Every structure is written in structure tokens, then in C-alpha cells.
N, C-alpha and C positions, 0 to 999 in steps of 0.2 A: 429659704426658710430655716436652713441649718446653721446660718451665721449667727454669732452671738449678738446680743443687744449692743447699743452704743455705750453702754456702761461697762463694757468689758475691760479686762486688765490688759497691762502691757504684753504679757505672754500671749493672750488671746488675739490681740491685734497682730503681733508678730506672725502668728500661725496663719491667720486669714491672708496677710500679706504674702506669705511664702506660698500658700496652697492655691489662692485664688487670683493673685496678681495685685498690682498696685491699686487700681480703680476701686476694687472692692473693699480695701482697708482704709481708703481716704477718710470717711466719716468717722471711723473709729478714732484714727490718730487726731483728727480735729477735735473731738471731744476730749482726748487726753491733753492737748494743748490747752484748751478752754479750761480744764479742771485744775491742771498743775502749773500752767505758765511755763511748760517744758521748753528749755532753751537748747535741747540737743539737735544737733543737724539730723540725726537719725529720725527723730519724731517730726521735725518741721518738713523734711524732704517727703516723708510718708504721707504727710497732712496736705500736701500741695497737689492739686490735680494736674498742674502743668508740669511738674517735675520730669515726666517722660520726655517731653520735648526739650527741656532745659538740658537733660543729660546729653542729648544729641548735639548741643551747641559748644560742647567742651572742646578746647583746642583747635580752633578753626586754622586753616592753612591757606596761605596765598595760592592762587592757581599756579600749576607749574612749580610747586615748591620744591621739586627736585632740581630746578635750574636757578632758584632765586637766590640772590644775593643782596645784602643791605647796602644799597647804593643811592637810596632816594631819601635819605634822612640826614639831618644835621642835629648837633647836640646843643641844647639849650643851656642857659647859665646855671640852671639847677641840676644838671647832669642828665636830664631826660631828653628823649628825642622828639623831633618835630618833623614837618614836612619840609621839602625842598623850598627854598625861597625864590620867588620869580620877581625880578625887577626890585629886589631888596625887601621884599614883602613875603610873609608867610602865606602859603596858599590857603591856609585854614584859619588865618588870624582872626581872632575873636570867638572861635569855636573849637576849642580844644576837647570837647566832650567826645565820648565814644558811646556809639549806640549799636547793640547786635540784636536784631530783630529775627536772626536765624533764617534769613532769606537768601543767603549766600551771596549778596550783592556788595559785601564790604570790598574795597579796593585792596589790591596787593599791598600797596604802600601803607595803608591804615592797619593791616594786619602786622606787617613786619615792624612798623613803629610801636605798635601795642606790645608786642613780644619783647622788643628791646627795652621798652619802658618798664615792663614788668621785671625784667633783669635788674634794671638800675635801682627800682624801688626795694626789692627783696635785698640788694646789696646794702643800700643806704640804711635799711632796717636791722642790718646784722644777721639776716636770715641766711645769708651765703657764708656764714662763719659758724661751723658746727661748735666750736669751742664755746661761743656765747649762748647757744642753746643748751649745751651741757650745763653751764653754769646756772641757767634759769632753772633747771630741773635738779640742781644740786649735785650733779654727777661731777666727781673729782677727776681731773686730769692726772693719771698715774704719774707719781714723781720719777718713775724709771722707764718711761716709754722709750726714750732713747737708747737705754741700755738693753732693752728687750732683744733686739736684734744687733747689739753692739759687736762689731767684728774683733774688738780688742782681745777680750779674752775668749771669745767667743764660742765658736761651734763646739769645742770639745767638752765644754762645761754646761751647755745649756740643758741637757737632760737632767741635770742634778736639780735645777730650779731651787736653788739655795734661797732665793728671795721669793716668798710666797706672798701673793696678793689675794686679799678676800673679794668678795662680789662688788662690794662698794668701790674698791680701789680700781678693779679691772673694768668696770663699766666704760670708763673712759677710753677703752680700746675700741669700741665700737665705731665704725666709720660713718655711722649715721643714727639718728634717734629711734633705732628700733625697740628701744627701752621704753617708749612712750606707747601707751594703749589707748587707742581712741574710745570715746565714750559711747556706749549703745543707748538705745532709747530708754529714758528713765525720768522719773518725776524730778527732775533738777530744774530749779527756777532762776538760778543765777550763775555767773561764771565762778570758777574756782578761785579761792583765795590767792593762789600763785600768780593769777592774772590781775586780780583787781587790787589786792592789798598795797602794792608798791607802784602801781601804774602812774599815779600822780608824782611820785617822787623820783621816779626814773628820768633819765634823759630823753631826748626826742627818739633817739634810736632805739633805746630800750623799751620805751612805751610802745612804739610801732612794732618791735619784735614780739611783744606780749600779744598784741592784737593778731598777728599773723599766726603765731603758735597756737593761740586758741581756736582759730578757724581751721587751719590746714594741717595741724598735727593732731590736736585733740578733738577736733570735730564738734565745735560748739557754734551756734548761731550768735552773732554778736551784735548789740545795739548800735544802730547807725550813729547815734549822737557820741557813743565812745570812739568809733572808728573816724568821725569827723575831728574829734578832739586830738586823738593820739596817733592815728595812722598816718605816716608820711604820705602827703599828697591828698589827704583827705577826701573830698567828693570826687576829685578826678581819679584817684586811685580805685574808688568804689565802682566808678563808671567803667574803669578800665578792666576790673576783675569781671564785670558783667559783660563786657564787650568780648572777652576771651572765653566766656562760658565757665568761669571758675567759681563764681559766687553770685548769688541773686537775692533780691529782696524777697522776704517770706510773702506768700500769697494771702495768708491770714493776717499778717501785720507787717506792713512795709518798713516799719521801724526796725526791724530785725534783719540782718544780712546773713545769709545761710551759705556755707561752702559746700560746693558739689563735687570737689575733687580733694585729693591729698596732694600737697607739695612738700617733697622729700629732699632735704639737703644731704648730699653724699660727698664724704671726703675722699679724694682720689689721690693717690700717691703718684707723683710724676716721675717718669724715667728720663733721666738727662743723658746728654751725649758723653759726659764724662763718668757716667755709670758703666759704660763699655769699657772693659779692662783690656789694655793693650799690651799686658806684660805676657812674658813666655808661658808655654804650656805648663812647665813645671812650677811657676810661681803661681799660675791660676788654679793648680790641683786643689788647693784649699780655699782660695778666695771665691772660686766659682760656687761654693757652697753657702755663700753668705750674701744676702740681699745688700745692694749698695744703699747708703744713706740718700734719702730723698727728700724733696719738698713736696708739699700737697696744695691741692686747689679743691674748691668745692663745686660740684656741679648740681644743678636743680632737676629733679625729676617730677613730672606730673604724672599722676596715676589716678584710677578711680578709687573711691572710697572703700575702706576695709569692709568686708562682710558683716562685721558687727554693727556698723552703721547702716548698710544696704538692706540687709536681711535677705538679699538676693544675689544671685550671680549674673543676672542679665540687666541691662539697661537700656533706656531708649525706647523709640518707637518700634524699631525692628528687633527689639529683645537681643541686641548684641551682647557678647560675652563682655563682662567688665574686664578692664584692664587690670592686671594683678598689682595689688600694693607691693611696697618693698618690705620683704620679711626677712627673717633670718637666712633662709635659703637663698634669697636674692643676693645677700651680701657674701655669702660663703666663698664663691669663686673670686670675688673682688678682694677679700681679706687674706685668705690663704694664699701662700707665696709660690706655689709650684708655677703657675702661668707666667708670673713676672720673672721668676728665675729662668724659665724656658725661654722666653723671648730675649732676655739678656745674652743667653748663650748663643742663640741663633745670630744675633748682630755682631757678636765677638767673631763667630766663625765667618760671617760674611765679610768683615772688615780684613780678615786674613786673606780671603780668596780674591777679594775685589782687584788687586793689582794684576792678578793672574786671568781674571774672567770678568771682562766688562759687562757681559750680558747679565751676570749675577747683580752687579750693581744697579742695574735697571729693572730687577725683577719685582721690587716692591715687596709689600707684606699685606696679605688679604685675610680678613675676618669673616667668618660666617657665624651668625647668631641665630639659632634655631629655637623656635617658640619664644620669641624675643620679648613679648609683653610690652613693657614701656621702653624697651631698648636699653635697659641698665648694663647688661653684660657689654654689649658692643660699644655703646656710648663711653662708658668708663674706660674701656681699653683704647679707644680712639684719643680720648683726653689723656690718658696715662703716657701713651707713645708719642704724642705731638712733638715733644722735645727732641726725640731721637730719629723720627721719620715722619715728617708732615705729609707724606704720600700715602700713608696707611688708609686702606678702605675697608668698609664693612658692608656686608649684605645681611639684612634683617628679615627673618621668615616667620610668618604667623599665619594661622588660619582665619584671624580675626581682623576685619578692616579697621575696626576701631583702634586696635593696638598698633596697627601700622601708621594710622594718623597720629597717635601720641608719640610714637617714635619720632617721626619727622618734626613735630612740634618741639620736643625735647632737643632735637639735634639743633633747631633754630635757636631755641632758648639758650643753649650753652654755646653759641658761636661756632658750632662745626659746620664747615662747608658743605652745602648740599651735595656737591659732586663727590663727596667721600662716603655718601650713604646711599644705598639702593634697597629698597622694600619690595618683598615679593610676598603675594598671598598665596599659600599652598597647604594642601592637606597631606601631611607626611604619611599618614595610615594608608590612605588610597594611592598615594604617589602623584596626585594630580595637581599640576599648577592651576590656580583659580584666577589668575590674572590674565589680562589679555596681552600676552608677550608677543608682539608681532615683529616682523622685520626679516632681514636676511638670515640664513642659516636655521630656519625653522625646522623643528624635528617631527617625528611621528606624533600624530595627534589622535586622541580618542575622544569622540563627541566635541571637537573643537578645542581640546586641551592637550598640552604637552606634559610629559612627565616632569618631575621636580628637577631631576639631575640635568635634563636637557635644558629647562628654564634657566637653572643656574649657570650652565655653560653660555647660554645665549646672553644672559646679562653680562657675564664676564667678558665675552667678546664685544658686546656693545660698549661697555665701559672702556675697554681697552682701546676701541677705535677712537673714542672720544677723548682718549688721552688721560682717563681718569683712574685706570685701574693699576697703574704703577708697575707694569711688568713688560718685559721684553718678549716673553712667550708664555704659554699656559700649559705646555706640554708635560710639565712635571706634577700636575695636579692643580686643582683650582684654588684651595685655600691653605694657608700656612696655620691657621688656628681656628678650631671650631669650638664654640661655647653653646652650652645648652642647659636650660632649666625646665625640663618637661614636665607635663602634668603626670603625676605618679600615684594618686590615690586609687586603690582597688576598689571602685563604687560598684555595688551590687546592681546587676542588670535588671531590666524590666522582666516581670514574670507573667506567666499566662494565668495563674491564680489570681483572682480578684483582689483579695486582701494583700497579698504580697506585692501585687502590682502597684497598689496605691502606696505601700510603704516605700517601694523602690523610686516611685516617682516623686515622692516628698524628698528623698535623699538626693536624687539628681538634681532638684531645684537649688540645692544648697551646694552642690559641687559641679561648677561649670567648665567652661573651655580650659580655663588655666589651672584647673586642679585635677579633674578626672583622668586617670590613665587607662581607662577601660576596666573590665571587671577583674583582669589580672594585675593592674597597676603597671604593666610593662609595654602596652601596645605602642606608645610613642618612643619610649626608651629603646625598644627593639629597632624601630625604623631609624633613629638616629645613629646607633651603633652601625647598623647595616649600610646606611648611606655613607657614612664617614670614611669607610674603607675604600670608597670609590671617589671621594671628593678631597681628601687630605693629600697635602705634598707627600711624595712618596719617601721622603727623607726629611727628618726634622720638622714634620707636621705634629701637631698636638690637638687631641680632642680632650676637652674638659667638661664634665657633666656633673651637676649637682642634683641629687634625686634621692627619694626613698628606695632602697632595695629590698626585694622581697627574698626571704631565705638566704641572707648573706652568710659567708663562712663565719663560724664562731671561733676560729683559731687563726693565727698568722699563717699564710701560706707563701712560700717563696718558690723559686725556680727548681728546686729539687723535687717538686711534686710532679709526677706525670699524670696524664690523663688516660690511664688505662682503665679497663673495665672494672677492676677491683676498686680503685679509687673513686670511681663513679658512684659506688654504692654509699660513699660517705657524702652526707650534705654539705660537709665542708668544701668540696670541690665542685659540686653541681652547678652552683650559680656562675663560677669562673669558666666551666665548661659551656654553659649556655652563652656567656658573652663571646666566647671563642667562635661558636658556630654562627652567631648573629654576624660576626665580623666576616667570616669566610664566605658565607652564602650570599650576603648582599640583601637588598630589599626584595620582598616576595613579589611586589608588583612589577619588577623589571621584565619577568617573563610575560606579564600581561601588557604592559606598556612599553615595548622595545623602542630603542632609539634608532632613528634613520639618519642622525645628524653625523655627517662624515667626520666631524672634528671630536666626537664624543670618545671615540676609541683611544685618540692621542692622550685624552685628559684623564678619563676615568677607567681605571684598570678592570676591564672584564675578566682578565685572568688574575684572580686574587693572589695568585702566587707571587705577584710583582709587589703586592703590599704587605710588608712585613712590619710588625708592631710589637711593642711590649707595653704593659699597662700596670697601674698601681691603683688598687681599690682601698679606699679608707672607709671604715664603718665603726660604729661605737662598740665598745668592749662588750656592753650589756644591751643587746637588742630588745625590742618591744615584742612580747608575747602577742599571739594572735587574739587571745582573750582581752588583754588590755588595750590593744589597738582597736577592737570592735567597740569596747566600752568608751573609749575616748571619742570616737566618731559618732556613737549613738546618742551622746549628750542626755543620758540618764532616760533614754526611751527604751523600754524592755523590747518591744517588738523591732525596732531598729537594730538594737544590739544583736538579736537573733539573726536578722537579715544580712548584717555585716559578718557575723561570724560564720554563717552558712556559706557565704560567697568565698571567704578566706579558705575554709576547709575545702570547698570545691576545687579551688586551684592549689591546693596542697600547701598553702602558706602558713608555716609554722611560727614565723617571726619576722619582723621589719625593722630595719634601721635606716636612719639618715646617713647620708655618706657623700663622698667624692670620689669620682672615677677619672683617671687620667690615663689616655692611651697615646703613646708617642710612636710615630713611625720611624723605622730606622732603614739603613742602606739595604736594598733588595738582596745584596750579596750575603747578608748575614743569615746563617741557618741556626735557628734556636732549637736545640735538643734538650729534651727533659733528661733527668738523671737515669731513668730506666729505658730510654730509647736505645735499642743496639747500636753499636758503634758503626756497624756495616751498612745500616739503612740510610736511604736518600730522603727519608721523610723530613719535611720542614714544617715546623709549628708556626703558623701565621700570625697568631696572637698569643703571646704569653702573658698571663695577668698574675700578679702577686697581691697579696692581700695583707693589710695591717689593721690591727685593732686599736683604736684610739682610746687610750686608758681612761676609765671612768673618773669623774670628778662630780660629786653630787652637788656642790654649791655653784660651780660654774656652768653646769649644763652638758649639752651634747657637743658634737663636732661642728655643729652649725651655730652655735651660740656665738655672736660677734665679739664677745668679751671674754671667751674661753682662751686665755692666753696659752694655756697648757696645751690645748689642741692645736693652736696655731704653731707653738714651737714644735709639736710632735710631727705634724705634717712636713714642716720645713726640714727638720733633721732626717726623717726617713726619705724624702724626696732627694736631698742632698747625697746621702749614701747610696741610693738606688741609681 
């Protein structure tokens, strides 16, 4: 009885959908479609009773996808894939259509063929070429991109930034179309002019690209007759998209095709074998500070729709968490250079040692991606490193089954061998592995579950025995590189008080698995830092995290700062001290979920004194105050603003900043002493973190902004010197 009438506004319909769920809001959105002819995917999905089931159909996988290779397909004359021919005849000749009824009975070959055909169609349409999408949106490719990291004049003069770019010029630096904002539910009755105006005058590739951009970047439902006329493949491609659960006919009007996912093209810089410098140490002293010239390729990532479209953070019949869209934070670790420079240095050192230690040559390179989402961090690194080491493997961890399915789908879509990817469902906060990891070497279990570290070790041993882990032994630590984009928003907890509980429940529905970092914003971050001290290689391992950081230092801090009691009174060093403690103590659940695996002590240092590391934290020069942060999250709702502010104050959060954290393990023989540590002491600082403030640039945005070339230059220069 409290629901608004069917003549409610868009805001009313959105509120009902958020508070009471999809089904309650369907009649309201149907009325909006009838009244305004709304062609936004946001409204069409919300108006469809069956959209809950349709969400579950996205990104189907062949059974045994972890073992599947494309070996049952041939290429047709048009470049697309078909089934194996028997006796000179196509198995499915005369019926090339795809049907997905969501019953899980699609054959493995059909799914693999469909995935490969999608890849071909995206390529033929120019969707796999980020420069073409840039041109469509009027984004200029900077004239001096090649000189941005040019080693000629290079490193010495970069800080001067003699050539200034404005926002329009620097937009082209973004390695993906994060400058595109999907359209939310609104009374829009036709496609935007940039799609319609020149579609007839464009060539086939350009017209097809406009159709795909309208659907999978902008979030519009597109008339079927336009797709039949301009989309490469026409009806077959429409059926293909439906088969893969990526787009469906609108339930109210089957002449409209509605996208149910985002498809994001990401430009990846490729490391090549000639990027690894063979010069002497003296010659490399300056050249190591500069990234090598690289070529690029484009990978395609499928994610769930942006929250502005879904108005919810859960999808499907089981209310699974939505798979995070590709945002500025997703691209930060990809675009900023420290990870790539670290990898180059590791391989340079390996090549120097290979002739002395053949074991090292077989050691491989192993990546761990925590809170993986769509797999953007791990998959982009696998593609980037494929030219220098095709044996690199990645383990992707998430608490969300849906996310892990999307990771495997994205790996297949980008031609990454399935034996180079292992996915694991785990809850980092409780420390429990949620997958059924069975087999030899099983560890201590609680309620049938093993702890995360044991599960990762088990997976490493299993992959090694299968010949897929690329290593001669794992006694020096499981992973060379750990990447993480954890949930970090400090969401208000549910309250006993009735009114405040309703407010906190409304907030929690907007901030789901991929965004909520607990009431402190640090629950998952703490687990990642703590686990990494047990999982990283004990020398030349790297942990790279993109996150918002609570109460970051508001001044540069270097190794001259000691962690004595006096300095702890200063907020400048409190967060760095907290990082150190997390690193040293390890996960709190290790005492509750002890390991009984006889191999774990060889790999994960229970004696944290064996894991010595140094770190570099980058945050914005001007952090966001608690009041401003609460106002942004509350979205003009005074009651929510008070709830956000109360939660921040409860945790003593005075300011917040986006940032990047890099922690690099060094030789256990190194003893790091602070400036004020007595020379006679034997104390060893296990983690020494320095802090850098990224200079403010009003027009270019924050450290995460993909086109903020000044931030890219700053982190590169500081990392090189560090």
C-alpha cells in the first residue's frame, strides 16, 4: 500500500526497485516505457519480468572450461568459426543459428565457437581498436604520446613538464573508454545523434561499430531493423549475442534489442623480449628508470552493467553480486608504470643468473589477483607478458561465483590458454576457501573448508604436477606478483535503531560485494596486506594495490621517519604504522584456521622475520574530507549523509584519498633501520613504507584519472628514484 501509483516518476521507480526489488518495480517501469518510448537499457531491463533469469545466462562456459582448448572449429571464408566438418560436410550445415534457453545443455563446441565468433565480429567492427572508438567520441590522440615516455631526453627533464596538455588533448592517454558514461533510466526515445546521424554514410565497419558502442558502452536498446541493416552478421550476430547471454529482445517489444552487459575494449602494452636490457649494470643504471618502447594490443572484457543502469548491486535469481564495471580504479594499476618496470627488472636479473642457476630458469612467473572481478588485472598482465614469457600463470580469487565465471569467459574470449588461469572462490575476511579443493596434500579443514593460504598452495602444487605452474620448486614463495583492487568504501553498518537500520539497509543495497570494504573501509585491505607477507616471493616479489585509503599521510614521508611513540602521535605516520603491523602479524584467521599441510611452512613464512619488504604509497596531495566524502556518498539525502558521517567519525576517519600502494620484498639479509634506531640494536623493520603526495591538477583529476599524464609521470619518476 506504500508503493507509489503507476504514474510515478523515474526517481520513484528507481527507489522502489532499490528498496523492494526488481519484481515490485516492473509495472512502474513498463508504464514509463509506454509513456515515453524510453530506449535506455536501464528502463527496458527494469521493465522486463524475465531479466532476472536473463542475467544468469551471461557468459556461459563449456564444461571443464579449465581444460578446454579451441580444437573443434574451422574458419569460414568470412573469418568466422564453424563446426568440424565430417566427410567434407559441416556438422550443422543449414542451421548456423544459436539458441540459448538457459538450460545448460549447449555443447562445449557450440559455446567455444560462439565465443570465437564474437571475437571475430568485434574485430571486424573495429571494436577491438580503441583508437577507432576514440575517434567516434571525438577524442584526440595526443600528438606527443610517443614522447611522453621518450627515453631520449628523458628522465631528467620529465618533472618539468614543459609541454602542457589540456584535458581534451590528454583524454587519448586513457587505455580504455572510461570517458564514456552509460545512460541511466530517462525519458529518451531515440538513439543519440553520434550514433544515428552518420550511420548511413559510414562504411560497414564504422556502422557496425556505432551499433555495438550504442549497446555495450552507452547502454541503449537498439532497434532490430538497425542492427539487421548495419551490424556485421545481422541476424546471426543478434542470435549469437543472445546465445552468449549478452543481449536479448525486449519483452515488451521484441523489435528492440537490449544489452545486458558492458563490453569494454582495453588497450594493453606488450612487453617484448627485446625490452629486456642485456647491457651492463652501469649502463642500466639510468635506462632501468625508463619504460621500454612497446607495441599494444586490445583485449575485450565483459562485465555487468554499470550501477547507473542496474540501480542495484545484485543480479540474477540468486542475487549474486554484480561483476564490477571497468572504472578509473580498474585501470590505475594497468596504466601506472611501476608494475611493468618491476617485471622488466625481474627478468633482467633472471637472465643474468640463468647461466649459473638452471633451476631459476624453470622457476616461471606466477600472478595472484585478489578480488579479481572481471579478471582485468590478471588477464591484462598475462597478455602484456605473453611476449617475454608464455609460461606465466595467474590465480584469480573472488568471493563471487559470477565474477569467477566472467574471468574464465574473458580468458577464452581473449585467447588465453585455460591452463594458465586458475580460479578460486574464497572469503578473504574469514580466511575460508569456499571451493571444493580436493586431492592430495589437503590441509586443516574447518566445517569442510580449508584456509585460503592452504588452498592457494594446494592449487600451486596441483598446477605444478600438471606441468602448468612454470616452476622447478615453490619453496621461495608462491607468487611473484600480487595484484588487488579490493572493495574499499566504508559503508555504515546496520543499526539496532529502526530508522537508522532502514537507512543503512538502503545504503547497503547500493554498495555490494565489489564496493563495500566494511564499516572501516579496510576489512579486505588488511587481509590482503597480511596474506601477502606469507604468499609473496621472499625476494623481488611485488604487491600492487589500488584502493581508497583512510586517513592517509598529508605529507611526504621517507625512510628518515621512525616509528617511535612520538611520531605515532602524528596522523602523518599512523596509517604507515598500521600497514607495517598488518604485514608483520599476518591474517587474524591464521590462529583460528591453522595449517596442517606439511608443505605450507616451506612456502609461507610463519616466521615473518624472513619476509622483509619496503613500500611506496601514493595518494592525492589534497585528500577528501570526511564531510565531503559523506555528502558524495549520500547523493543529496540528508539522513544518509548523517549516517555516512557518523560512521566515518566512529572510525576516526578524517579524510580519504584514492591511491596506489606498492610493497616489494627484498633479500632477508637486508636489515632496514630507521634514522632514530640506535646503532647497537638488532631490531629489524620488516616493512618500511614511504609516502608520496601526487601533485594536484584540477583539470586532469586525481591519481586514478586515466588521462592524468602528470600523475603517470610522477609515479614513474618517484618509483624509478625509489
